[in-house]
N, C-alpha and C positions, 0 to 999 in steps of 0.2 A: 110615241116618240120615233121619228123616221131619221135615219142617217144615210148620206149619200155613199156611194160605192167608194169614193176616195177616203172619206172619213172611216169606214169601216176598215179599209186596207191600211190606214194609219194606225188604228187601234191594233190590228193584228201584228204589225210591224213593231209596235210598242210593247205588245205581249212578248214578242220573241225577244226583243231586246232586254226585256226585265228578266227572262229566264236566263239569258246569256250573262247578264250582270250577276245573277244569283249564282251561277256556276264559277264564274271568276272570282267572286267573293268568297266562296267557300274554298277556294285554293289559297287566298290571300290573307285571311284573318290571322290576328295575332293570338297565338295560345295563351300567352300570359294575361291578356286583356278580357278575353270572352271566349266562348265556346261555338261550335258548329250549329248547335240548335238555335242559339240566340240570333246568330247571323242569318240563318234560314228563315226564322220567324220574322225579323225586321224586312227582310227582302220580300217575303210573301206579303206581309200586311202593308208595307209602304213602298217598296221598290217598284214591284209589278204594277199596282194600281196607278201609281204616279206615271210610269212609262206608258200605260195604256191611254190615261189623260192626256198626256202631252202628244202621243201618237195621233189621237182622235182630233185635237186641236189642229195639229200640222196637216192632217187630211182634209179637214173642213176648210182651212186657209187654202190648200191646193185646189180643192173643188171650187172655192168661191172666186178665186182670182184666176184659174186657168180654164174654168168651165167644168160643168158636171160630167161631161163625157170625155175628159182629157186622158183617162186611163183605159180607154176601149181600144 
C-alpha cells in the first residue's frame, strides 16, 4: 500500500494532534470520575488512531483535489 506525500503529512499532523489532545485531556479530566491511567489509555487506544485516520483522509483528499505535487 502506497500513500502520497500529502496523505502521509496529514497522518503525521493527525498524530501530533492526537498527542496534543492526550496532553490536554490529562490536564482536564475529573478526578471524581476517572484517573489519569484510564484517560491516557483511552487517548492512546482510540484518540490517536482516529486522529491519524482523519488526518490521512484529509491528506488524501488534499492530494486528490489539489494535485499530488501541491505540497512541493
